[in-house]
C-alpha positions as CSV (number, residue, x, y, z in Angstrom):
1,X,-164.7,-9.4,49.0
2,X,-166.4,-12.4,46.6
3,X,-165.6,-15.8,48.1
4,X,-166.3,-17.7,44.9
5,X,-164.3,-15.2,42.9
6,X,-160.9,-15.8,44.5
7,X,-161.7,-19.8,44.2
8,X,-158.9,-21.2,41.4
9,X,-160.3,-22.9,38.6
10,X,-158.6,-26.4,37.7
11,X,-157.7,-26.6,34.2
12,X,-158.8,-30.4,32.7
13,X,-156.5,-32.1,30.2
14,X,-157.7,-31.3,26.8
15,X,-159.3,-28.0,27.7
16,X,-157.4,-24.4,26.6
17,X,-158.5,-21.0,27.5
18,X,-157.1,-18.1,25.1
19,X,-157.8,-14.5,25.9
20,X,-158.1,-11.9,23.3
21,X,-159.3,-8.5,23.5
22,X,-161.6,-9.3,26.6
23,X,-163.2,-12.5,25.5
24,X,-162.1,-15.6,26.9
25,X,-162.3,-18.2,24.7
26,X,-162.7,-22.0,26.2
27,X,-161.7,-24.9,23.8
28,X,-161.7,-28.4,23.9
29,X,-160.7,-29.0,20.3
30,X,-163.6,-29.0,18.6
31,X,-166.2,-27.0,20.8
32,X,-165.9,-23.1,21.8
33,X,-167.7,-21.3,24.4
34,X,-166.8,-17.8,24.7
35,X,-166.8,-15.8,27.9
36,X,-166.4,-12.1,28.2
37,X,-163.7,-10.5,30.5
38,X,-164.6,-7.0,31.8
39,X,-161.7,-4.2,31.5
40,X,-161.9,-4.3,35.6
41,X,-160.9,-8.0,35.8
42,X,-157.8,-9.9,34.4
43,X,-156.8,-13.7,34.2
44,X,-153.9,-14.9,35.8
45,X,-152.6,-18.5,34.5
46,X,-150.2,-20.7,36.6
47,X,-149.7,-24.5,35.7
48,X,-153.2,-26.1,35.5
49,X,-155.0,-23.3,37.7
50,X,-156.6,-20.3,36.5
51,X,-157.9,-17.4,38.5
52,X,-159.8,-14.2,37.8
53,X,-158.2,-11.0,39.7
54,X,-159.8,-7.5,40.2
55,X,-157.9,-4.3,39.2
56,X,-160.1,-2.2,41.1
57,X,-162.6,-2.8,44.4
58,X,-165.2,-0.4,42.9
59,X,-169.0,-1.7,43.3
60,X,-169.2,-3.2,39.6
61,X,-166.1,-4.9,39.8
62,X,-166.8,-6.7,43.1
63,X,-170.1,-7.7,41.8
64,X,-168.6,-9.1,38.3
65,X,-165.8,-11.3,40.1
66,X,-167.9,-13.9,41.2
67,X,-170.1,-14.1,38.1
68,X,-167.1,-14.2,35.6
69,X,-165.2,-16.8,37.7
70,X,-168.3,-19.0,37.4
71,X,-169.1,-18.6,33.6
72,X,-165.2,-19.5,33.1
73,X,-165.6,-22.3,35.3
74,X,-169.0,-23.6,34.0
75,X,-167.6,-23.4,30.4
76,X,-164.5,-25.3,31.3
77,X,-166.6,-28.0,33.1
78,X,-169.0,-28.2,29.9
79,X,-166.4,-28.8,27.7
80,X,-164.6,-31.3,30.3
81,X,-167.6,-33.2,31.0
82,X,-170.6,-31.7,29.6
83,X,-174.0,-31.0,31.3
84,X,-177.3,-32.3,31.6
85,X,-180.6,-32.2,33.0
86,X,-183.3,-35.2,33.4
87,X,-186.9,-34.7,33.0
88,X,-189.9,-36.8,33.7
89,X,-192.8,-37.4,32.4
90,X,-196.0,-38.8,33.8
91,X,-199.7,-39.1,32.7
92,X,-201.7,-41.9,30.6
93,X,-201.0,-42.0,27.0
94,X,-197.8,-39.7,27.4
95,X,-195.1,-40.7,25.1
96,X,-191.7,-39.2,23.8
97,X,-189.2,-40.0,20.9
98,X,-186.4,-38.7,19.3
99,X,-186.1,-39.2,15.7
100,X,-183.1,-37.5,13.7
101,X,-182.9,-34.0,15.2
102,X,-186.3,-33.8,16.6
103,X,-188.3,-34.6,19.7
104,X,-191.8,-36.0,19.2
105,X,-193.9,-35.2,22.1
106,X,-197.5,-36.8,22.9
107,X,-198.9,-35.4,25.9
108,X,-202.4,-35.5,25.5
109,X,-203.2,-32.7,23.5
110,X,-204.9,-33.7,20.1
111,X,-201.6,-33.3,18.3
112,X,-197.9,-34.7,18.7
113,X,-195.6,-31.6,19.5
114,X,-192.3,-31.7,17.6
115,X,-189.1,-29.9,19.1
116,X,-186.3,-29.1,16.7
117,X,-183.0,-30.2,18.8
118,X,-180.6,-27.2,18.5
119,X,-176.7,-27.6,17.4
120,X,-174.7,-28.5,20.6
121,X,-177.5,-30.6,22.5
122,X,-178.2,-34.2,22.6
123,X,-181.7,-35.6,23.9
124,X,-182.2,-39.3,24.7
125,X,-185.5,-40.9,26.0
126,X,-185.6,-43.6,27.9
127,X,-188.9,-44.8,29.2
128,X,-190.3,-41.9,30.8
129,X,-187.0,-39.8,31.2
130,X,-185.9,-37.4,29.1
131,X,-182.0,-36.6,29.0
132,X,-181.1,-33.0,27.8
133,X,-177.0,-33.1,27.6
134,X,-174.5,-30.8,25.8
135,X,-171.5,-28.8,26.5
136,X,-173.3,-24.9,27.2
137,X,-174.8,-24.9,30.7
138,X,-176.9,-22.1,29.8
139,X,-178.2,-23.8,26.5
140,X,-178.8,-27.2,28.6
141,X,-180.8,-25.4,30.8
142,X,-183.0,-23.3,28.4
143,X,-183.9,-26.5,26.0
144,X,-185.0,-28.3,29.4
145,X,-187.4,-25.2,30.4
146,X,-188.7,-25.1,26.9
147,X,-189.6,-28.9,26.8
148,X,-191.1,-28.7,30.7
149,X,-193.2,-25.8,29.5
150,X,-195.1,-28.0,27.2
151,X,-196.9,-29.4,29.9
152,X,-196.0,-28.3,33.4
153,X,-196.7,-30.9,36.3
154,X,-200.1,-30.2,37.4
155,X,-200.7,-29.9,41.4
156,X,-204.3,-32.8,41.4
157,X,-203.0,-35.7,39.8
158,X,-199.2,-34.8,39.3
159,X,-199.5,-35.5,35.5
160,X,-197.0,-33.4,33.0
161,X,-193.4,-32.8,32.6
162,X,-190.9,-32.1,35.5
163,X,-187.3,-32.0,36.6
164,X,-186.0,-35.1,38.4
165,X,-186.0,-34.5,42.1
166,X,-188.6,-31.4,41.6
167,X,-191.2,-31.9,44.7
168,X,-194.6,-31.2,43.1
169,X,-196.8,-29.7,45.8
170,X,-200.2,-32.0,45.7
171,X,-203.4,-30.4,46.3
172,X,-206.6,-32.2,47.7
173,X,-209.6,-32.6,45.4
174,X,-213.0,-31.7,46.0
175,X,-214.4,-33.3,48.9
176,X,-218.2,-34.1,49.2
177,X,-220.1,-32.8,51.9
178,X,-222.1,-35.6,53.9
179,X,-226.0,-35.1,53.6
180,X,-227.0,-36.6,57.3
């Protein structure tokens, strides 16, 4: 039995969920996030809570129960509060700036890297922190991963872009042998 799937979802003020032909549309007035609902699951609403119920107990339904519930909960939380990821960059001469809808990164290459910010995503830069925020959790994570891939942290000096709180395992450099 799914422990995640049976948890009810609190519906905050200003967020609505509409069901149409196996598709749940979560809206907050200006943004819409679709969540697909398989035929073997149904949405049960009561007051300000939602829950996902199974119509049968076959293997596929059991597997989808918790997943669909979390996708719906993530969409609701994203439209109510938003999601964000914070990246840190370290290295001499490394810098970042946001102009219009572009993130310009100087990461030690011979040229600056320009990343075009997609719709629904906001990026801010403060000192050596890049904050990626938006209402779609998957899109926020994808944009943060793309930015991190431009210069992954290296294990010797720790230079590069990493997530806040990420631990980089450091390696010891070459050691000189004593010639005694």
